[in-house]
C-alpha positions as CSV (number, residue, x, y, z in Angstrom):
1,X,1.3,-20.8,76.6
2,X,1.6,-21.9,80.2
3,X,1.2,-25.5,81.1
4,X,0.9,-25.3,84.9
5,X,0.1,-29.0,85.3
6,X,3.7,-30.0,84.6
7,X,5.6,-27.5,86.8
8,X,4.6,-28.9,90.2
9,X,7.5,-31.3,90.4
10,X,10.3,-29.2,88.9
11,X,9.2,-26.2,91.0
12,X,8.6,-28.1,94.2
13,X,10.4,-26.4,97.1
14,X,11.6,-29.6,98.8
15,X,15.4,-30.2,98.8
16,X,14.6,-33.9,99.1
17,X,13.5,-34.1,95.5
18,X,16.1,-35.9,93.4
19,X,17.8,-33.3,91.1
20,X,17.9,-35.8,88.3
21,X,14.2,-36.2,88.5
22,X,13.6,-32.5,89.0
23,X,15.5,-31.6,85.9
24,X,14.3,-34.6,83.9
25,X,10.7,-33.3,84.5
26,X,11.9,-29.9,83.4
27,X,13.3,-31.3,80.2
28,X,10.1,-33.2,79.5
29,X,8.0,-30.1,80.1
30,X,10.1,-28.0,77.7
31,X,10.1,-30.6,75.0
32,X,6.3,-30.9,75.3
33,X,5.8,-27.2,75.2
34,X,8.0,-26.8,72.1
35,X,6.1,-29.7,70.3
36,X,2.7,-28.3,71.3
37,X,3.4,-24.7,70.3
38,X,5.6,-25.5,67.3
39,X,2.7,-26.2,65.0
40,X,0.9,-22.9,65.4
41,X,2.8,-19.6,65.0
42,X,0.1,-17.8,67.2
43,X,1.3,-19.7,70.3
44,X,4.3,-18.5,72.4
45,X,5.8,-21.5,74.2
46,X,7.0,-20.8,77.8
47,X,9.8,-23.0,79.1
48,X,10.5,-23.7,82.7
49,X,13.8,-23.7,84.6
50,X,14.2,-24.3,88.3
51,X,17.2,-22.5,89.7
52,X,18.2,-25.0,92.4
53,X,21.2,-26.4,90.6
54,X,23.1,-23.7,88.7
55,X,24.8,-26.0,86.2
56,X,21.6,-27.9,85.5
57,X,19.7,-24.7,85.3
58,X,22.1,-23.4,82.7
59,X,21.9,-26.6,80.6
60,X,18.1,-26.4,80.7
61,X,18.1,-22.8,79.7
62,X,20.3,-23.5,76.7
63,X,18.1,-26.4,75.8
64,X,14.9,-24.3,76.0
65,X,16.5,-21.6,73.9
66,X,17.5,-24.2,71.3
67,X,13.9,-25.5,71.2
68,X,12.8,-22.0,70.3
69,X,10.7,-21.4,73.5
70,X,9.9,-17.7,73.6
71,X,9.9,-17.1,77.4
72,X,11.4,-18.7,80.5
73,X,9.4,-19.2,83.7
74,X,11.4,-19.4,86.9
75,X,9.9,-20.4,90.3
76,X,8.4,-17.8,92.6
77,X,10.5,-19.2,95.4
78,X,14.2,-18.8,96.0
79,X,16.5,-21.7,95.1
80,X,17.0,-24.3,97.8
81,X,20.4,-23.1,99.1
82,X,21.1,-19.7,97.6
83,X,19.3,-16.6,96.5
84,X,18.3,-16.0,92.8
85,X,21.0,-13.4,92.6
86,X,23.8,-15.8,93.8
87,X,27.0,-15.5,91.9
88,X,26.6,-19.2,90.8
89,X,23.6,-18.1,88.8
90,X,25.2,-15.2,87.0
91,X,25.8,-17.1,83.8
92,X,22.1,-18.0,83.7
93,X,21.0,-14.4,84.0
94,X,23.7,-13.2,81.7
95,X,22.6,-15.5,78.9
96,X,19.0,-14.4,79.3
97,X,20.2,-10.8,79.1
98,X,22.3,-11.4,76.0
99,X,19.4,-13.0,74.1
100,X,16.9,-10.5,75.5
101,X,14.5,-13.2,76.5
102,X,11.3,-12.8,78.5
103,X,11.4,-14.0,82.1
104,X,8.2,-15.0,83.9
105,X,7.8,-15.3,87.6
106,X,4.4,-16.0,89.1
107,X,3.5,-15.4,92.7
108,X,0.6,-16.7,94.7
109,X,-1.7,-14.4,96.6
110,X,-1.4,-15.5,100.2
111,X,-3.9,-13.1,101.7
112,X,-6.4,-10.5,100.6
113,X,-6.7,-7.0,102.0
114,X,-9.6,-4.7,101.6
115,X,-8.9,-1.2,100.6
116,X,-11.8,1.3,100.6
117,X,-12.6,2.4,97.2
118,X,-10.6,-0.2,95.4
119,X,-12.3,-2.9,93.5
120,X,-10.7,-6.4,93.4
């Protein structure tokens, strides 16, 4: 279950966004997702974790896993001041690997191309 309405602030690319608010909104989204999906076993809750602050990202990942969310959605953009593969994010990726959790990344289509014989 994706709730795209509540990811705009946590996933916003501006470095001017207060990290306390960014990760507070992340926590609220993940609590809401767990509550919403927790009453119906057919629903798979997807948590969100922005990667801009590695220590906060790790705390939110651990919180989302404790809530029982079944996938983690990370932003389609690179973190504000490092790459997604930066050494500071190694504990984040290592934990996801250990628990064998699903990772979601969405990308926007910025342009369309026409290819002869290919239906869109």
